[in-house]
ZASEKE-143634 format. One record per atom (N, C-alpha, C): residue in one letter; x, y, z. Coordinates in steps of 0.05 Angstrom, whole numbers, plus 5000, padded with zeros to 4 digits. Layout:
aXYZ;...
This chain:
m482639974824;m480040114816;m477140154833;e477139894848;e475439994875;e475640264889;d478040244890;d478640494910;d478340834899;n478140704878;n478341034850;n474441104859;k473840874853;k470640964855;k469541084883;e470640854902;e470041044933;e469341314935;t472741364932;t473741684923;t471741824916;e470941814884;e469341944872;e466241884887;q465741684899;q463341754916;q463241854944;k465441894954;k466042074981;k465542404972;r463542444993;r462042744985;r462542875016;l462743105021;l463243205041;l460643525047;l459443545063;l457943745071;l459844035068;c459644195056;c460944475049;c458544715060;r460444965063;r458845195062;r460845435049;f460145545042;f462045825037;f462146005050;k464146155055;k464546345067;k466046525067;s465146805068;s467747035066;s470247085081;e472247215081;e473847345096;e472747415120;s471347555119;s469047625147;s467647515168;g467147255148;g465747055171;g462747015164;e462147045136;e459847165126;e458446835120;v456346785122;v456146495107;v453946515083;a455246525064;a454346565039;a452946305021;g449746415020;g448846035007;g448445855033;d446545635017;d446145465041;d448345245040;m448645085053;m450244875056;m449644655039;m451144545020;m451044404995;m453544175003;d452943794994;d454343664986;d455843594958;l458643674957;l460443744941;l462743474945;p462943324922;p464743124910;p466343234916;l468343044934;l471543144942;l472843244915;d472043134887;d474243214872;d473043404857;c472443554876;c471443924863;c472844024859;t473644174840;t476644244830;t476044624832;v478044694839;v477345024835;v476245114818;q476045164793;q473945224771;q471545184780;q470944854783;q467244814796;q466244964821;l467945024838;l467845184863;l467845384851;t468745584829;t469145774819;t466445884809;l465745654793;l462345704775;l460145724799;i461545614816;i458345554848;i458845794857;c460845854870;c461446134889;c459846364869;n460846364840;n459546594822;n456046564819;a455246334830;a452446334816;a451146384855;i452646284869;i451046354909;i451346654893;l453146764889;l453547114907;l452347234881;q451147104865;q450347184839;q451647404830;q452747394820;q455347594793;q454147424772;d454547704755;d454147694723;d455547634715;d458747684718;d460847574701;d462447374724;q464447284699;q466047134723;q466947184743;v467847334770;v469647374781;v472447164797;p474147194793;p475646994806;p476046964831;y476746724844;y476446764865;y478746464880;l479746604907;l481246434918;l479746294934;f480345934949;f479845794957;f481245674979;y479745734998;y482545545025;y479845365046;v480945175056;v479545015071;v481845005093;n480645105117;n482645005145;n486445205140;d485645445135;d487845575124;d489145495108;t488245235083;t490945165065;t489545265036;e490945375024;e489645454995;e489145124971;i486845244962;i485544864949;i486645004920;t489344934915;t490044944877;t489444694868;h487644474870;h487244344859;h484344204851;t483944044878;t481743964886;t481043994919;l478043884931;l478843934944;l479343804977;e479843504953;e481443264969;e484543304969;k485343424957;k488243514960;k488443674979;a486643924979;a488143965003;a486744015033;l484843745035;l484943715060;l484843505061;n486443405095;n487543225107;n485142985104;i484442865087;i482142695090;i481742565114;d482742455121;d483642285148;d482842415176;a483842685173;a483042815197;a480942875199;v479242905174;v476643045172;v474542815178;n472343015192;n470242875197;n467942885172;t468042635164;t465742655141;t462942835154;e461742715179;e459242815174;e459143145199;s462043325194;s462043555199;s461743655179;v460943995180;v461044155156;v463144295150;v464844245129;v466844405122;v466744675111;d468044875121;d467845205107;d470645165099;i468545335060;i470545395046;i470245625041;v472545825053;v473646085050;v474346195029;y472246395012;y473246554990;y474046764992;q475846804972;q477147094974;q477047194939;q475247414938;q474847514911;q478947654901;q479147574879;q481247644872;q481447904853;a483148064849;a482448224824;a481948154803;v479948354783;v479248274761;v481448224742;f482448444746;f484448554720;f486648404728;r488448364712;r491348214716;r493548434708;v495548474722;v497048714719;v499648484710;r500948614684;r502848394668;r505948574679;p507248344678;p509548404698;p511448614681;v512248844699;v514649064677;v516848824671;t518548864641;t520048684636;t522448854631;r522249134625;r524449304610;r523849564615;c526449784614;c525849994612;c525850164592;t523750374594;t522650444565;t523650684561;s523650814586;s525151094582;s526851194605;s529251334601;s531351434622;s530851684618;m529351844642;m529352124638;m530652274656;p532852394644;p534752514659;p533752784667;g534053054673;g533153294682;g534053354711;h534553174726;h534953304761;h537453364759;a539153464777;a541553594790;a542653464806;e539953374820;e541353184842;e540052934854;a540352754865;a538452554873;a536452574870;v535152304863;v531852344862;v530652234889;i529752354900;i528952224931;i525852084934;s524352224916;s521252064912;s520752084878;v519151924872;v517451934860;v514351804862;s512651904840;s509951824856;s507951904828;f506451694825;f504251644805;f502051804822;s500051994804;s498252094808;s495851874809;p493851894836;p491951604835;p490851544810;d490551744797;d489151564770;d490751424743;g494251504764;g496351344746;g496051504718;k495751704718;k495251864680;k498951994690;h499952104719;h502152324719;h503652174734;l506252344733;l508352324753;l509852484756;a509652494786;a511552704800;a514352614806;s516352824810;s519052674827;s519752914850;g520752884860;g522753024884;g525652984884;s526653234884;s530553124886;s531653384907;g533753214901;g536253374916;g536453644910;d535653634884;d535653854872;d534254234870;t532154124897;t530054314903;t528254384888;s528054154866;s525354264851;s523354004853;v520254024846;v518453834834;v518853824808;r518753574799;r518353644771;r515453324767;f514753564742;f510553324729;f511553224699;w512152954690;w513052804673;w511052784660;d509852714632;d508152594622;d508552354616;v507352234620;v507651844622;v507851804592;d506951904574;d505851804556;d507451804540;t508652054534;t511152224520;t513852144527;q514152114556;q515652004578;q518052274584;t516552514576;t518652724579;t516552964602;p518953074615;p518353334638;p516553524612;y514053544645;y512653814626;y512554054646;h513253984672;h514254164687;h515654154703;t517354434713;t520054434732;t518254564750;c518454524778;c516654694791;c519254744811;k519355044817;k521755224833;k521055344856;g521555254878;g519855404900;g520555374924;h522355114928;h523755044954;h526855204952;k528555254981;k531055264975;k532555034980;n531654804991;n532654624998;n532854304985;w532754104996;w532353884983;w529553844988;v528253714974;v524953614964;v525253394983;l524253255004;l524353065018;l522152925002;c519452945007;c517452775007;c515453044985;i513952804972;i511652924956;i509552754964;a506252864957;a504252714959;a501652834938;w500752584929;w498752744910;w495652764927;a494052944924;a490853014938;a489252694917;p488152524942;p486652414924;p484852434903;n484852724895;n483352774872;n485152744848;n486752814847;n489152824820;n488653134818;e487853204840;e488853604830;e491553754840;k492353574861;k494053754877;k496453654886;l498753624877;l500853544891;l501853834918;a502753604937;a504253764956;a506753604958;s508953854959;s511153744967;s512853884992;a514453835002;a516053845031;a518553815027;c520454085040;c522454085046;c523954085067;k527454055069;k529254025084;k529154265102;d527954455092;d527654705106;d525554705126;g522554645124;g521054535134;g518154725121;r518554685095;r516654835082;r515154675067;v512254805065;v510854595049;v509554765020;i509354664998;i507954764980;i506354594968;i504954774957;i502354604943;i503054704905;w502354474890;w502654464869;w500654424845;d499654564820;d497554514808;d498654314784;p498554114785;p499753884767;p499653974732;k496954164734;k496254214707;k497254494696;s498454634707;s499654894697;s503554834707;g503454754729;g505754714741;g506654854766;k505155064765;k503955354782;k503455264816;q505455444829;q504555444861;q502355494868;l500355364887;l497855444896;l496955594920;g497355774916;g497456014952;g500856024950;k500956044978;k503956074992;k504855925001;t507455965008;t508855755019;t508055715047;m508155535060;m507055465085;m509655405101;v508955475126;v511355515141;v510855475169;g512255315183;g510655245218;g513355075232;h514154935221;h515654745226;h518354835223;k520354785249;k522454875250;k524654755247;q523854415231;q525854255221;q524854225197;w527053985189;w525553885165;w523353695161;i521553605140;i518353545139;i520053255138;t518753015146;t519252665140;t516552635122;s514752695130;s512752535113;s509552715111;l508352745089;l505152745089;l503652695079;s501952775081;s499552535082;s496252675076;w494952685060;w492552705052;w490252685068;e488352865083;e485552765090;e483552585066;p483052445076;p481852185063;p480452335036;y480152215021;y478352324999;y473752305006;h473752065018;h471052085029;h471152145052;q472952325072;q472252535087;q471652695066;n471952775049;n471853185043;n473353135014;m471053215004;m472153184964;m473453404965;e474153624973;e476153804968;e477953764966;c478353514995;c481953584997;c483353735003;r482853905022;r482954095029;r485854045050;l485953845065;l487753885098;l488953635084;l491753695101;l493653525090;l496553575116;a496353325128;a498653385150;a502053275142;s502753405160;s505953305160;s507453295182;s508953105182;s510653025211;s513953145196;s514753235218;s517753385226;s519753165246;k522153325235;k524453235256;k523053425277;d521053635278;d521853855309;d520053745321;g519253405316;g517853365348;g514153335344;d514553485321;d510553515315;d509353485284;v507153455292;v504953415273;v503853645268;r503453735235;r502353905238;r500153925216;i496953995226;i495354055199;i495054245183;w495554205162;w495454485146;w492354525125;d491654755128;d489654815105;d490254935081;t490054725052;t491954755040;t490855035018;v487555195020;v487455395011;v487655555024;l488355525050;l488555895067;l490755835069;c491955725059;c495755695059;c496055605091;s494855525114;s496155615144;s495355375159;t496255295186;t496755165209;t493955135212;v491354925216;v489254825228;v489654805259;l491854645257;l491954425292;l495954405283;t497154485312;t499454385311;t499754105344;i500253915328;i500153675348;i502453535361;s503853585379;s505353555398;s505953375418;g507253245422;g506152955442;g508552855436;h510952775418;h512852575415;h514852795422;t516952605438;t519752735450;t521252755431;k520952655412;k523452645384;k522952705362;s525052705334;s523552695315;s521652495312;v519152625289;v516752475284;v517652325258;t518352015237;t518551925228;t516651975208;v514451865213;v513151795187;v509551855201;v507651915184;v504852135196;v503651985167;k500451825183;k499251735162;k496351775170;w494651845160;w491651965154;w490051745141;g488951575167;g487251335171;g484251445153;g482951205154;g480351295138;g478351365154;s479651335186;s477151325202;s477251475219;g477751835209;g478652005218;g480652015248;l482451865236;l485451765273;l487551885246;l488651955260;l492252025251;l494551805262;y496051735249;y497551485253;y500751675262;s502551685287;s505551835273;s507151665291;a508951645271;a511551445286;a514451605287;s515851535319;s516751755314;s520451515335;q522251775335;q524751675339;q524151615370;d522651805387;d522051675415;d521551355419;r520751195396;r520250845395;r517550855397;t516151025396;t512850955402;t511651025373;v508950915369;v507450975360;v504451195370;k504651445353;k501151455370;k499251435357;v497351535369;v493851455343;v493151805358;w491851965333;w490352305347;w488352255335;r485752405339;r483052425333;r484752675309;a483952645286;a484252845265;a482653045273;k480953095281;k479553365276;k479753605302;d481253405324;d481153555355;d484453605358;g486153365347;g487753325357;g489353195388;v486052985390;v486952935414;v487752635423;l489552555438;l491552325427;l490452165443;c489251915427;c487451685440;c488651505449;r491251395437;r493351215450;r495851185445;t497051205461;t500651035451;t501150775451;l502350715425;l502550495425;l504950485423;e506450315450;e509350265447;e509849935448;g513049865452;g513649665446;g515749625434;h517049745420;h519349835399;h520949935420;a524049725413;a526549845432;a528150005423;h527750155396;h529850285382;h526750525366;w528450605343;w526950845328;w524550665312;v523050805305;v520150685296;v520950905264;n521650605246;n521950915216;n520150945196;t517950665207;t515650595179;t513050535184;l511250615179;l508550545187;l506850465160;a504650355161;a503450225133;a499950115140;l499150175133;l495550135134;l494249955116;n493349745128;n491349615101;n489749715082;t489349965095;t487750155076;t488950395058;d492450355063;d493450555049;d493250545023;y492250365002;y492350404976;y489350524966;i487650464975;i484450524972;i484050774987;l485350944998;l485651135010;l487251324996;r490051234988;r490951334964;r489551484927;i488251174925;i486951284897;i484351394905;g483251454918;g480251644923;g478551604906;a477551594888;a474751514873;a476151424847;f478651354846;f479351314825;f478850974814;d478250894793;d477250524790;d478750464776;p481550294776;p483050214755;p482050064733;v479249894740;v477949694719;v476249914696;a475150074713;a472350314695;a473650564714;d474950754692;d476450984703;d474151184705;s473351294734;s470851374739;s470951634738;n473551704727;n473252044712;n471952164695;k469352104695;k467352184672;k465852494678;t465852624662;t465852924662;t463853004676;a461252864671;a458052914686;a457952824720;e459652644725;e459752534740;e458952684768;d456152674779;d455052674802;d458852594831;k459152884838;k461752844855;k460952734879;k457752714889;k457052654914;k457552344907;k456452134883;k456751914870;k460051894888;s461851984873;s464551904873;s465051884905;q465152084922;q465451984950;q464451704957;e461751634953;e460051504968;e461551224959;f462951194928;f464551044922;f466950954931;a467951194952;a470051144949;a469551054979;l468151154997;l467351115025;l466450835022;k465750675006;k464150374999;k466350304998;r468550354980;r471150194984;r472050145001;y472650415017;y474250425044;y473050105064;h470150195065;h469249985074;h469649695080;e469449525048;e470949435050;e473449215048;v475449435052;v476649325051;v477949295084;a476549565104;a476549575124;a474849315142;a473449225123;a470349055132;a472348835157;a473348625140;a473648375158;a475948395179;t477948685188;t479248695208;t479248975215;g478249125203;g477549385209;g480249545201;e481849785210;e483349915204;e486349775217;r487849575205;r490449555212;r492849665208;l494549785228;l497249885221;l499849665222;v502249695215;v504249555219;v506249745214;s508349745243;s510649955253;s513649785238;g515249885233;g518049765221;g519949995235;s522749895246;s523949955270;s526749875263;d529050115277;d531750045279;d531449835294;d530649735304;d530949475331;d530449195315;f529749285286;f530248965269;f526148825266;t524948885283;t523448795278;t520748995278;l517748775271;l516348955261;l513648945286;f511449085284;f509749025305;f506549055288;l504148915301;l502948925274;l500248925296;w498849205299;w496549375311;w494049355304;d491649315317;d489749345324;d489249665334;p489249965309;p489950145336;p487650265334;q484950095332;q483650395336;q481250285363;k482850065364;k481149935389;k483449805416;d485849765412;d487649635430;d490649775426;k492049815451;k494649955459;k497249725457;k495949475456;k497849185452;k497549125427;p500848995419;p500348955387;p498448715386;l498148645365;l496348305365;l499448165352;a501348255341;a502948015342;a505448095342;r508748165353;r511048195348;r512648045322;l513448245304;l514547985283;l517447985279;t518547865280;t521847855286;t522947675259;g525147645253;g527147485237;g529147725217;h528247975207;h530848065195;h532948145219;q535548185199;q537548135215;q539748455216;q537048735201;q537948905206;q535649085204;l535749445209;l534349575215;l531449515184;v529149535191;v526849565179;v526249805162;n525849835133;n526250155129;n523450115104;d522149975101;d519550075086;d517949805085;v515549875099;v513549655097;v511349735084;k509849625074;k506749605053;k505149405059;f502749515054;f500549255052;f499649265022;s498649005012;s498948994983;s495249094980;p495449164958;p492049364954;p490949144962;d489548914964;d487748864976;d487048715009;g489848795011;g490148875043;g490048575054;r491948345047;r491648175049;r494348045067;i496148175055;i499648105068;i500048385062;f503048435086;f504248575078;f506948545072;a509148655064;a511548545055;a513348855066;s516248725087;s517448945094;s520248875088;a521749075079;a524449095060;a526449195088;s528349155081;s530249115106;s533549235089;f534949345116;f537749335105;f539549105109;d537648875105;d540048605119;d539348415086;k538248565060;k538348565043;k535448375032;s534248335051;s531348145041;s529348245046;i526348175031;i524648285038;i523047955053;k521048075070;k519247805087;k516447845072;l514847675075;l512447675073;l510847615102;w508147745102;w507547655129;w504047685121;e502647525139;e499647525135;e498947805150;a497347855131;a495948105144;a494748165174;k492847855169;k490847805199;k491947785217;t493847585217;t495747485235;t498047635252;g499747645220;g501947845223;g504747485227;k502947275209;k504247035206;k506246995183;f508746915186;f511146935171;f510246755151;v510146905120;v509646785100;v512646635081;g513746815084;g516646735061;g518646985060;t521246905056;t523047135052;t523947145027;l524447335009;l524947344979;l527947524990;r529247304966;r532547374968;r533647424945;g535347604941;g535647654911;g537447934914;h537048174925;h538148384929;h541648284944;v543348464936;v545948424952;v546148714973;q545048814964;q545349044982;q543049105000;a542449315011;a539849345027;a538149495011;v535949395011;v532749434995;v531449625013;y531549874997;y530650205009;y527350155007;m526550054985;m523550124978;m521649854964;i519449904968;i517749634958;i514649734944;a514049684918;a511149814917;a509649494899;f506749524914;f506249304902;f504649304872;s503849114863;s502449194823;s498949194846;a497949254826;a494949454832;a492649114847;d493948904828;d492348674828;d493548574851;s496248564863;s496948514887;s498648144877;r498748114862;r500147934849;r503547924850;l503348214841;l506848244839;l508248514854;m510648434858;m511148684871;m513848704864;v515348974863;v518049104849;v518649194885;s522049194875;s523049294896;s525849464886;g526949734906;g528749874891;g531249794918;s533449764907;s535649744924;s538449834925;a539449884943;a542850034947;a544749914927;d543149704917;d545449464893;d545349584869;s543749854862;s542049914843;s541149824820;t539549574827;t537749514815;t534949504826;l533649444807;l529849374817;l529849074811;k528248974828;k527248704824;k524548604827;l524048524802;l520948414803;l519948114814;w518948094836;w517847884850;w515047814847;n514347524838;n512247364839;n511247354859;l508547364870;l507847324898;l506647024910;k505446994880;k504046674879;k506846514887;t509446464876;t510846304877;t513446344896;k513446654900;k515246774925;k517646754915;k518546804886;k520546754863;k521147074848;l524047034847;l524847294832;l523347274803;e521747434790;e520947434759;e523147454743;v524647784746;v525147864730;v527248094743;d529648094738;d531148254743;d531448504726;l531748764738;l531748984725;l534449194732;p535749104723;p538749324722;p538249534708;g540849734708;g539550094689;g540650174711;h539350264732;h541150504746;h543250514751;g544850814755;g547550774760;g548750734778;d546950784805;d546850784824;d544650654846;e545350784874;e543350764889;e540950714882;v537650554883;v535450684879;v533750744901;y533350994903;y531351044923;y528451054933;a527851054903;a524051144904;a523950954882;v522050794888;v520350614871;v516750664873;d515450734843;d513050624856;d511550574825;w509550444830;w507650294808;w504050394807;a505150574791;a501550664770;a500050524787;t497550654787;t494950504799;t493150344780;d493950414747;d492550314732;d493949984717;g496949984737;g498249814736;g500949754715;l500149944693;l502849994667;l504549964677;k505350124690;k508550234691;k508550274716;v511250234723;v513950324741;v515850524755;a515650774754;a517850924755;a519950884792;s522150894772;s524750914793;s526051154787;g527651154812;g529351414818;g531951394834;g533651534841;g535951484859;g538251704858;k540251504858;k542151764871;k543651864840;d542751654817;d544851714795;d543051994783;k540752084799;k539452314785;k536952254759;v537152084750;v535851954726;v533051854737;l530651934718;l527551764732;l528051484704;k526851274717;k527051074693;k524451034696;l523450944671;l520750774670;l520550514654;w519150404669;w518850074668;w516450024658;q516549794633;q513749724626;q513949374620;y511449344608;y512448964598;y513249024576;
């Protein structure tokens, strides 16, 4: 009884700090039995939030899940010194786990290679080996446009961040821009690449609201920037000695390209000048991810309060997109992760340094896909070794392995609140993972063959998947 009293009286000098290290409020004397709920109330009061915003709290890199005392090693803590409590804001809205297939949408005559929801989550597009691009109505779950223009397999598609255009690229090296409302081709087919196109990436919304410019990478070793209104090449960027596997248009005016020549190159988007070459991989670099990918993808769309108001001043929406980009990049800048055939990943600070921040090992086979969570705090890597690994975005520290697939994992997608993740595999299943418990939440069988593509709508309501069985599936709560 006496001991309990002593603990109750034990107090600590604490201060709240943001992830980027800014101190919030003054130092305060807190009891050791202070709970997460109490810390949330205090934090909201200090930050003068009108509504109760949910937070995660950490002391010495340990999450506080019950009380301050349980998270701290009390014997090792100097009760005279100030303890920093780091707070992380969580997504205000919660995405429900998808648990069932609500629709199987046949229509494609060959494998579905890519599926992608529009930035506002209301529309869905797919690209297939049957040379067509299809737009689907996600409410009625039927196709409303079948777009024919390519003569060969459609390998990749990408929505403009303003929701108004979709780009598709094929095995013949051609790029076509489509109008999602009418399903008609906008302008003429863009020709220039000598071999097939491996990826597409639009100029960020906060840099240009018109969404005119588009970057493409190709097996011919070049990256091209296109003006999608004039339908012509603005810039051809050469420098890789082998096939370019992926290109990403970052939020600070840089382009990042990965190649089978084992390097990642950083270019200035406005004139194609090479800033630095990132070396270290021992084999082909297959995949890249930026901690800002999600924010760049959704442009000015806000999943909490949809900002597609008709009278909304466009300038405001651009400022909103820029502000949100800076919020994600504030703590660490724009971070890049590369995954390779050499079974490893590298974490880079590509704006500042050509040396990697970390080399991440553990996968037993090639790394096929890597994605940052929308909040930019963790990233996941999917591998042909049937596993998915989770890593801390800041340091590259290993967090855990998700096991459950019995064949290669091709692709992963996070929910908009960063609490869940879905993966598609050669074993013909999708699996839903809970990132807090790091366990399998739901098994989603139903596809008749390998699942190549998977995407989670930005409004959190639906997951789409496609693959070798030519069928597009929608999954909901």
